[in-house]
The first five atom37 places (N, CA, C, CB, O) and aatype in JSON, in Angstrom:
{
  "aatype": [12, 11, 15, 0, 15, 15, 9, 9, 1, 7, 15, 3, 15, 13, 15, 10, 19, 11, 15, 13, 13, 9, 13, 10, 9, 14, 13, 6, 5, 5, 13, 11, 10, 13, 9, 0, 11, 0, 13, 6, 16, 9, 13, 1, 9, 18, 19, 11, 1, 19, 3, 19, 15, 13, 13, 8, 15, 2, 6, 1, 11, 19],
  "atom_mask": [
    [1, 1, 1, 1, 1],
    [1, 1, 1, 1, 1],
    [1, 1, 1, 1, 1],
    [1, 1, 1, 1, 1],
    [1, 1, 1, 1, 1],
    [1, 1, 1, 1, 1],
    [1, 1, 1, 1, 1],
    [1, 1, 1, 1, 1],
    [1, 1, 1, 1, 1],
    [1, 1, 1, 0, 1],
    [1, 1, 1, 1, 1],
    [1, 1, 1, 1, 1],
    [1, 1, 1, 1, 1],
    [1, 1, 1, 1, 1],
    [1, 1, 1, 1, 1],
    [1, 1, 1, 1, 1],
    [1, 1, 1, 1, 1],
    [1, 1, 1, 1, 1],
    [1, 1, 1, 1, 1],
    [1, 1, 1, 1, 1],
    [1, 1, 1, 1, 1],
    [1, 1, 1, 1, 1],
    [1, 1, 1, 1, 1],
    [1, 1, 1, 1, 1],
    [1, 1, 1, 1, 1],
    [1, 1, 1, 1, 1],
    [1, 1, 1, 1, 1],
    [1, 1, 1, 1, 1],
    [1, 1, 1, 1, 1],
    [1, 1, 1, 1, 1],
    [1, 1, 1, 1, 1],
    [1, 1, 1, 1, 1],
    [1, 1, 1, 1, 1],
    [1, 1, 1, 1, 1],
    [1, 1, 1, 1, 1],
    [1, 1, 1, 1, 1],
    [1, 1, 1, 1, 1],
    [1, 1, 1, 1, 1],
    [1, 1, 1, 1, 1],
    [1, 1, 1, 1, 1],
    [1, 1, 1, 1, 1],
    [1, 1, 1, 1, 1],
    [1, 1, 1, 1, 1],
    [1, 1, 1, 1, 1],
    [1, 1, 1, 1, 1],
    [1, 1, 1, 1, 1],
    [1, 1, 1, 1, 1],
    [1, 1, 1, 1, 1],
    [1, 1, 1, 1, 1],
    [1, 1, 1, 1, 1],
    [1, 1, 1, 1, 1],
    [1, 1, 1, 1, 1],
    [1, 1, 1, 1, 1],
    [1, 1, 1, 1, 1],
    [1, 1, 1, 1, 1],
    [1, 1, 1, 1, 1],
    [1, 1, 1, 1, 1],
    [1, 1, 1, 1, 1],
    [1, 1, 1, 1, 1],
    [1, 1, 1, 1, 1],
    [1, 1, 1, 1, 1],
    [1, 1, 1, 1, 1]
  ],
  "atom_positions": [
    [[288.34, 82.11, 5.66], [289.15, 82.32, 7.07], [289.41, 80.75, 7.43], [288.15, 83.26, 8.45], [288.71, 79.79, 7.09]],
    [[290.48, 80.77, 8.12], [290.99, 79.52, 8.76], [290.14, 78.78, 9.58], [292.06, 79.76, 9.52], [289.41, 79.58, 10.16]],
    [[289.93, 77.81, 9.86], [289.46, 76.9, 10.92], [290.54, 76.9, 11.88], [289.12, 75.47, 10.42], [291.72, 76.97, 11.54]],
    [[290.09, 76.8, 13.26], [290.54, 76.33, 14.59], [291.77, 75.27, 14.36], [289.25, 75.62, 15.41], [292.97, 75.46, 14.58]],
    [[291.14, 74.15, 13.86], [291.8, 72.81, 13.64], [293.18, 73.23, 12.62], [290.57, 71.6, 12.84], [294.22, 72.6, 12.77]],
    [[293.11, 74.05, 11.86], [294.1, 74.16, 10.88], [295.32, 75.03, 11.43], [293.48, 74.76, 9.6], [296.51, 74.87, 11.17]],
    [[294.71, 76.03, 12.26], [295.66, 76.92, 13.29], [296.38, 75.9, 14.34], [294.64, 78.12, 14.25], [297.61, 75.77, 14.4]],
    [[295.47, 75.21, 15.14], [296.28, 74.29, 15.73], [297.25, 73.69, 15.22], [295.74, 73.53, 16.11], [298.4, 73.97, 15.58]],
    [[296.96, 72.55, 14.09], [298.09, 72.26, 13.37], [299.1, 72.61, 13.05], [297.97, 72.12, 12.73], [300.11, 71.92, 13.15]],
    [[299.06, 73.96, 12.49], [299.79, 74.88, 12.14], [301.08, 75.19, 13.41], [0.0, 0.0, 0.0], [302.31, 75.15, 13.4]],
    [[300.0, 75.52, 14.48], [301.26, 75.7, 15.73], [301.81, 74.34, 16.31], [300.61, 76.56, 17.19], [302.79, 74.54, 17.03]],
    [[301.47, 73.12, 16.19], [301.79, 72.12, 16.38], [303.22, 71.64, 15.5], [300.64, 71.5, 16.23], [304.25, 71.21, 16.01]],
    [[303.01, 71.79, 14.41], [303.83, 71.66, 13.25], [305.32, 72.29, 13.7], [303.1, 72.46, 11.93], [306.43, 71.74, 13.7]],
    [[304.85, 74.03, 14.19], [305.86, 74.96, 14.15], [306.52, 74.26, 15.71], [305.25, 76.8, 14.05], [307.72, 74.04, 15.83]],
    [[305.84, 74.08, 16.46], [306.48, 73.97, 17.71], [307.56, 72.61, 17.5], [305.25, 73.78, 18.98], [308.69, 72.52, 17.99]],
    [[306.86, 71.56, 16.6], [307.95, 70.38, 16.36], [309.09, 70.77, 15.48], [307.28, 69.1, 15.66], [310.13, 70.12, 15.33]],
    [[308.81, 71.81, 14.96], [310.23, 72.15, 13.73], [311.03, 72.61, 15.05], [310.02, 73.75, 12.09], [312.12, 72.14, 15.34]],
    [[310.35, 73.6, 15.83], [311.15, 74.75, 16.65], [311.84, 73.55, 17.47], [310.11, 76.11, 17.69], [313.03, 73.52, 17.17]],
    [[311.54, 72.64, 18.33], [312.04, 71.67, 19.04], [312.93, 70.8, 18.38], [311.11, 71.02, 19.55], [313.79, 70.34, 19.13]],
    [[312.99, 70.47, 17.28], [313.8, 69.98, 16.44], [315.01, 70.61, 16.31], [313.25, 69.9, 15.39], [316.14, 70.12, 16.39]],
    [[314.59, 72.01, 16.03], [316.19, 73.12, 15.63], [316.85, 73.24, 17.08], [315.78, 75.2, 14.93], [318.08, 73.34, 17.15]],
    [[316.05, 73.23, 18.25], [316.66, 73.01, 19.74], [317.56, 72.39, 19.64], [315.96, 72.4, 20.74], [318.73, 72.75, 19.78]],
    [[317.08, 71.1, 19.32], [317.53, 69.68, 19.54], [319.28, 69.97, 18.75], [316.22, 68.27, 18.57], [320.34, 69.88, 19.36]],
    [[319.13, 70.31, 17.35], [319.99, 70.1, 16.14], [321.02, 71.17, 16.64], [319.23, 70.37, 14.51], [322.22, 70.92, 16.56]],
    [[320.56, 72.41, 17.18], [321.8, 73.23, 17.25], [322.69, 72.73, 18.39], [321.46, 74.75, 17.46], [323.88, 72.67, 18.06]],
    [[322.5, 72.45, 19.31], [323.89, 72.22, 20.46], [324.49, 70.89, 19.84], [323.38, 71.92, 22.44], [325.6, 70.61, 20.28]],
    [[324.0, 70.06, 18.95], [324.39, 68.89, 18.21], [325.65, 69.7, 17.08], [322.82, 68.08, 17.36], [326.83, 69.34, 17.01]],
    [[325.08, 70.75, 16.35], [325.93, 71.58, 15.51], [327.01, 71.89, 16.11], [325.37, 72.71, 15.07], [328.13, 71.77, 15.61]],
    [[326.75, 72.38, 17.35], [327.96, 73.48, 17.91], [329.06, 72.28, 18.37], [327.35, 74.73, 19.53], [330.28, 72.38, 18.24]],
    [[328.43, 71.27, 18.89], [329.72, 70.06, 19.39], [330.42, 69.59, 18.03], [328.99, 68.4, 20.28], [331.64, 69.38, 18.01]],
    [[329.75, 69.45, 17.08], [330.38, 68.68, 15.89], [331.25, 69.77, 15.58], [329.37, 68.13, 14.59], [332.41, 69.42, 15.79]],
    [[331.18, 70.9, 15.17], [332.12, 71.98, 15.15], [333.17, 72.22, 15.78], [331.69, 72.82, 15.33], [334.27, 72.44, 15.26]],
    [[332.83, 72.19, 17.42], [333.91, 72.26, 18.49], [334.83, 70.82, 18.23], [333.14, 72.34, 20.18], [336.05, 70.92, 18.39]],
    [[334.27, 69.48, 17.84], [335.1, 68.35, 17.67], [336.02, 68.45, 16.34], [334.2, 67.11, 17.64], [337.17, 68.03, 16.28]],
    [[335.42, 68.99, 15.4], [335.97, 69.27, 14.03], [337.3, 70.17, 14.31], [334.81, 70.09, 13.02], [338.38, 69.71, 13.94]],
    [[337.22, 71.77, 15.12], [338.17, 72.29, 15.67], [339.15, 71.88, 16.15], [337.92, 72.75, 16.25], [340.24, 72.06, 15.62]],
    [[338.97, 71.18, 17.35], [339.88, 70.46, 18.15], [340.51, 69.6, 17.36], [339.32, 69.8, 19.22], [341.71, 69.54, 17.63]],
    [[340.06, 68.71, 16.23], [340.69, 67.78, 15.79], [341.82, 68.12, 14.62], [339.72, 66.93, 15.44], [342.84, 67.49, 14.33]],
    [[341.25, 69.34, 14.07], [342.24, 69.93, 13.32], [343.52, 70.8, 13.94], [341.51, 70.72, 12.5], [344.66, 70.91, 13.48]],
    [[342.92, 71.41, 15.17], [343.87, 71.87, 15.94], [344.97, 71.01, 16.66], [343.24, 72.51, 16.76], [346.1, 71.45, 16.88]],
    [[344.61, 69.87, 16.98], [345.5, 68.77, 17.32], [346.23, 68.09, 16.03], [344.64, 67.7, 18.09], [347.39, 67.71, 16.14]],
    [[345.56, 67.96, 14.85], [346.49, 67.69, 13.66], [347.6, 68.64, 13.54], [345.75, 67.72, 12.36], [348.77, 68.27, 13.49]],
    [[347.25, 69.74, 13.49], [348.11, 70.94, 13.2], [349.09, 70.87, 14.08], [347.48, 72.26, 13.28], [350.23, 70.7, 13.64]],
    [[348.91, 70.97, 15.3], [350.06, 71.04, 16.41], [351.24, 69.92, 16.2], [349.35, 70.77, 17.95], [352.43, 70.25, 16.2]],
    [[350.84, 68.65, 16.03], [351.31, 67.13, 15.56], [352.33, 67.67, 14.36], [349.81, 65.94, 14.89], [353.54, 67.59, 14.52]],
    [[351.78, 68.17, 13.25], [352.17, 68.71, 12.24], [353.48, 69.63, 12.06], [351.19, 69.25, 11.96], [354.5, 69.46, 11.4]],
    [[352.96, 70.88, 13.06], [354.0, 71.73, 13.33], [355.16, 71.31, 14.33], [353.4, 72.87, 13.76], [356.2, 71.97, 14.29]],
    [[355.07, 70.54, 15.0], [356.22, 70.13, 16.03], [356.84, 69.13, 15.27], [355.76, 69.57, 17.54], [358.05, 69.1, 15.45]],
    [[356.36, 68.22, 14.41], [357.18, 67.27, 13.29], [358.27, 68.21, 12.43], [355.97, 66.53, 12.07], [359.46, 67.92, 12.28]],
    [[357.62, 69.36, 11.9], [358.15, 70.33, 11.01], [359.27, 70.74, 11.83], [357.17, 71.5, 10.55], [360.43, 70.67, 11.43]],
    [[358.91, 71.22, 13.12], [360.11, 71.96, 13.8], [361.26, 71.18, 14.18], [359.7, 72.62, 15.01], [362.41, 71.59, 14.08]],
    [[360.82, 69.71, 14.73], [361.96, 68.78, 14.99], [362.76, 68.57, 13.72], [361.44, 67.39, 15.51], [363.98, 68.63, 13.89]],
    [[362.34, 68.34, 12.51], [362.93, 67.85, 11.15], [363.91, 69.15, 10.76], [361.59, 67.51, 9.86], [365.07, 69.01, 10.37]],
    [[363.14, 70.61, 10.95], [364.03, 71.71, 10.62], [365.26, 71.71, 11.75], [363.16, 73.15, 10.61], [366.43, 71.49, 11.45]],
    [[364.77, 72.01, 13.17], [365.99, 72.47, 13.79], [367.04, 71.15, 14.01], [365.58, 73.21, 15.24], [368.16, 71.29, 14.51]],
    [[366.62, 70.19, 13.67], [367.67, 69.14, 14.45], [367.94, 68.3, 12.78], [366.72, 67.84, 16.15], [367.98, 67.07, 12.75]],
    [[368.08, 68.94, 11.77], [368.54, 68.63, 10.4], [369.92, 68.95, 10.13], [367.75, 69.3, 9.44], [370.47, 69.99, 10.49]],
    [[370.54, 67.85, 9.38], [371.84, 68.38, 9.04], [372.22, 69.45, 8.63], [372.29, 67.87, 8.4], [373.35, 69.87, 8.88]],
    [[371.21, 70.2, 7.79], [371.59, 71.19, 7.11], [371.43, 72.5, 8.09], [370.81, 71.21, 5.82], [371.99, 73.54, 7.73]],
    [[370.73, 72.47, 9.23], [370.59, 73.54, 10.09], [371.82, 73.48, 10.75], [369.39, 73.5, 10.99], [372.33, 74.56, 11.03]],
    [[372.65, 72.09, 11.19], [373.52, 72.19, 11.87], [374.99, 72.86, 11.34], [373.52, 71.04, 12.29], [375.92, 73.22, 12.05]],
    [[374.89, 72.9, 9.99], [376.04, 73.57, 9.48], [376.49, 74.85, 9.62], [376.01, 73.48, 8.43], [377.54, 75.2, 9.07]]
  ]
}
C-alpha cells in the first residue's frame, strides 16, 4: 500500500509535467505558425520571380 507522501509526490510531479506541457504547447504552435508563414513567404517570392521571368522572357515574346 502506498503511503500518503508518495501519492503527494506523484501528484506534484504530475502537476509539474502538466504545467510544463501547457507552457510547451503554445510555444510549439507559435513555432509551427512561424515556420508555415516563413515557407509561405519564401514560396510567394519564388513564384513571383518564376512568374516574372517566364512572362517577361524573350522566349515568351516570340
